[in-house]
Phi, psi and omega in degrees: 000138178283132171314150186294319180304320179294320179295322180293315182306306178305320174300310178304329188277348184093002175264113182272145176249160173208171187253135178232149182249136176253130189233136173274170175293331176292345183100350175299132176241150165229125181266122184241140178266122187230162170239166186291344180271358179279153181264172179291331174300316182294320178288326177297317190289312180296324177291328186291327179293316186284325182278339188064019177230145178284127185262142177270323185192161170244157178223134173227130181053050168081001184231133179290129184275137173280139187305327183279350182287151181264160182298323182293332180286328181281340181088026175281150187220169181302130176087003172300138178247132182246125173288144178232128185260129188276133171296129179262154177282157178094188187240163179243130177267144184224134177198174174233142189300331176258010181269141180259027180214169177228156178219141178238136175259115177277171187291344178264002179093006175279150178247139176237143182223155173196152177139209187289135179306329186288351183251007183235011179312132185058023176309134173280056187304115167069012180261127181290119181243007187052044176277151182236346181219131167248146182222147180229137168261194187293332187207026173205169179229155170226150177224140173266128178280166167306326182272006181072023171266168180241137173240126179235149181202159179119198177302113183303335182280358178249007181110004187285355181229116182247011185310320182295344184234014183311316187295336187271337185276060177240142175058054168265143183256317185217157177223141176234142184242129175257190189289342182221018183204172185229152161227124182254130182257130182261164189300335179270009174092353180274168180230143178235127184234143176213161179122215181280116176310333172287355182236021177093014188281345185241105177257022188298333175286339176236017193299320186289345177271348186271073184221147178052047181273132179271318183205165174226144184242136180247144168251191175303309193236021181199172181227146169234143188235135173257124180267165183305316182285006165099357177271000000 
């Protein structure tokens, strides 16, 4: 929480501060005095100190917040309640029933991989990529970083190479996997796909319709998107 002297100084500069509550699932709260220019990362650091718990992420109105986002971009106001997710110890395993490899997400955001070389090309072996979720196709992996970007590795024909759409893979919230492709839903509801065109990796024909998407469902060789308006 900002010291009172700092709050007075900010008000003198015309920078208004207000209070938001960071809430754990247990109900434990941390009240933070914030300004519109502060980042989610700064809120997480301060909330972690007050709550005495390492935080993995913050969520507001059902959306996971990216660490680089600013308070003013999120739409927080005085009295807003932000949910906090605690970083759990241990690792999370990821694989696909047709894939010959595994990936493990460690508690510090590092990724460990092992298995068939065809599924591990350009793998970030034991390298910290600040990932918080892993996804697998039949021969490739993808990870969302804390900054909302995407790291992919494995067989390029199955989605292991996302360089062609790397500039579009910003502010990613969720990734869905088919047998040979990935589809990423961004915070603005748009969708970016890559991988085998035979498995849904090319959304060019319907790209203009992939707006305000709520969720995506995958089969072995295709994706279907549900928009907010129900279409």
